[in-house]
N, C-alpha and C positions, 0 to 999 in steps of 0.2 A: 569527511566522516572520521571521527576520532573517538577514542574511548572516553566515557564521561568522567569529568574531574571531581575532586572532593578534597577537603571540606570547603564550605562557603563562608564568607565573612558575615558578620552580624550587622544588619542594616539599621538605619536610624528608625526609631519608633514612628516618626512622622510619615515615613514612606509606607510602612505597614498600614497606618491609619488611612492614608489616601487610597491605597489599593483596596482595602476593605470597604471603604465608602463607595468605591466604584463597582462593587459587586464581585470582587475577586474572592472566591471561596477559600483558596489556599494562599491568602495574602502574605503570611510569614514566609512560606517557601518561595513565593514569587519575588518577594523583596530581597531575599538572599541571592537569588539568581541574578537579579538586576544589578545588585550591588557588586557582584563578582564580575559582571560584564563591563562595568564602568571604570574608567581609569581616573576620572576626575569628578568632583561634585557636579559640575555642569553637565557632564555626560550622563550621570545618574539621573539628573533632573529631566533630561531629554528623553531617556528611556522610560522613566515613570510616566511622563506626560503622554507618550505614545500608548503605553499600556492602559492608562486611565481613559484615553479616548476611545478604547474599544478594540484596538488592534490585538490579535492573538499574541500571547506571550511568546510563542515560538517564532513568530514573525518579528517581534521586537528584538529577541535575542539573536535571531539568525540561525537557530538550530533547535532540534527537538530531540529529547531522549527517547530512544527506541531500542528495545532489546539490549540495553546496556551500552548502546553506542550513541555518539553525538552525530546526528544526521543534519546536514545543512539544509535549511528550509528558507527560501527567499519569500519576500512578501508576494502574495498572490498565488502561492503554490499550496496545494493540499497538504495539511499537517498530518503525519502518520499517527494513527490512534493506537492507544495501548492494547486494545482488544485484537488488533491485527497481529500482535505478537503470537497469538494462537495459531494463525495461519503459518507463520514461520516455524513454530514448534512442530506442527504436523508435517510440513514439508521436510524439515531437518530429520525427523524420524524416518521418513521414507528414504531419504538420501543415505541414511546410515546403512541401509541394506544394498546399496548400489556402489558402483565405482570399483576401485581396486588399483593395483600398481600399473595396469595397462589401460584402464578405462577412467576417464574423467567425465562425470555426468554433465549433460547440457541442461542448464537451468534458465528459464525465461521468466522474468518479472514483467508481466503484461499489465497495462494501465499502471505504470510504475510510479507516477508522481515523482517524488524526490528520490526514488530508488531505494527506499528504506528496506523493503522486503528483500530485495536482491543483496544489499549490503549485509543485512543480518544473516542471510543464508550463507554468504561467503565466509563470514566470521565464524559461524557455528558448524558448517558442514563442508568447508572447502577442502581441497581445491576443486573448483568448478570451471566449466566453460560457461560464463555468465553473460546473459544478454538481458537488456531491459528496453521497454518501448512505451512511449506515450504520445498522444496526439498534441499535447500542449507544449509549445516551444519553451516556455519558462520552466516547466517541470523538467524537460529534457536537459536544459542547461544545468539545473540543480543536480539531476541524477548523474550527469557526467562528473561532477565534482565528488559525489559520494561513491560512485561505482568505478569510475575510471582508475583511481589509484589501486583498486583491487584487481585490475586486469580485465574488468568487464567492459562490454561494448553497449552503448546506448543508442537507440534508433528512434527517430521521430516519424510518426505516421499513425494511421488509423488501424489499431489492433494488428492483425497479422500482416497487413500490407507493409508495415514498417520493418518486418523481419527479413533477414537474408534468406533467399530461397533454399540455400544449402542446409538450413535447419529443418526443412520439411521432413518429417518422419524420424527425427533424431532427438527430439526433446524428451528428456527424462522426467523433469518436473516443470510444470506450467503453473506458476503461482499467480493468482489474479485477485486483486482487490478492485473490481470494477464498481462504478457507481450503482447503488441499488436503492436509493431513496425514491419512492414514487413522486412524480412531479407535483401532485397536489399537496404533498407533505413537506416540501422544501420550506414553506413559510413557517413551519413549526420548529425548525432547527434553531440551535442557539445562534445569537446574532453574530458571533465570531465566525462561524462557518458560513452563514447566509451572506454576510457582507464582504468577507475577506478571502474566501476560497472560490475558485472557479466553479460556476454552476455545473459545468459539464463533468466535474470530478465528483459531483454529488447526485445529480439527477439521472435516475435510471429509467425515465420514461413513465408512461401511464401507470404501469404495474410495478415499476422499479426493476424489471427484469430484462429490459430490451438489450442492454449491452451484454448481460450474462448469456442471453440467448445466442447472440452472435459468436461469443467466445466458445460456448459449448458446441455449437453446430460445426465449427471448423476445426475443433481441437483434434479429432481423430486423424486428420491429415498431417498434423504437426508432431503429434506424440510418437515416440518410439514404441515398439512392442513392449508392453509392460510399463510404459510411462504413465504418469499421473497428472490429472488436472485437479487443482485445488482452487475453489472459489469461496471467498468470504461472502456470507449473506446474513440475513437476520433469522432468528428462530421462527418468526411468523412466516417468512417467505421460503424457508428451507424446503417444504414439500413441493413447491412450484419449481425451485431450482433443481431438485431431484428429477422432476418430470422432464426438464430441459435436457439433463444429462442423458436420460434413458432414450428420449426421442432422437438424440444425436448419436446414438450407438455407443454410449458409455455406461459402464456400471456406475452405481451411485450409493454412497453411504454418508450419513450425517455424523459429524463429530462436534461436540459442544463443550464449552467451559462456562460453568456458572460463575466462577470467580471473575473471569474477564468479560462476561456477558458476550461471548463470542461463539459464532457458529460457522463451520466450514463444511462444504460438501466436497467429497473426494471421489474421483472416478478414474477409471482406466478404460481404454478402448476395448470393446468386444471384437475379437478377431474378425476381419473381413468387413468392417463397418466404416472404413474411412470414406468411401464414396457415398455411403448412405448419409453420413453426417453432412457432407457437402450438399447433397440433394435437399435435405431438410432445411438447410440454411437458405438455399436459393428459393425454395418454395415459400418460406416465410417472408421473403423480401418482394415477392411478386404481388 
């Protein structure tokens, strides 16, 4: 993870033409990034060929720009979206009211993918005790490179099962970009996502909310008193996500950004509901 560089070299017109013909909407910008990444004409040709074949630009470059940072993204790893920056903004705003000289807040980036959310929060709102977790081994390897240099710890496993038990009841911010695309709608996604990102990083089950449900149900057990769960969702699904929060013993409010086309549901545990959240989670799995 590095700060994003500038300025970029001017690419050959032929590169722009090839990218535009391949359907790249921002062909000029992409051409400059590819030219900057290549040390020789042959390397540039190889990069352009990979992009023209349909590989996501971020996978070709090996990094994605996110919240002003350069996040390393390997092929086959979920690419952080610009709209997820709104999740980071909301979490950073909440963190601004915590901490202090004797208190470093515990932050967990759950379903972390490349670790972009955690890295951005460390940059915006550190110092933090930062943890990240994902079920995908390739994503975990990527997150280690992005979060490790910031002093964060990355864990591999299924949601909370990946986290150290000592974090239970201590998490101040639980930031989650879980998959929320309904299974039947995966086929409507852009080809770059459909073909080159792991399906389990996109597919949220029949209604798109299956992973969110599991996250919300167990959150009261892991959050500290006054801690916050933030989950990215869609505007259409937000009312259902709110229901999941309330059923799990969490307060719930919706925050949206029209500019980023982003929606985040934010909640905190209602006192005395940690056991209730666990019970709801178990009941839904029976």
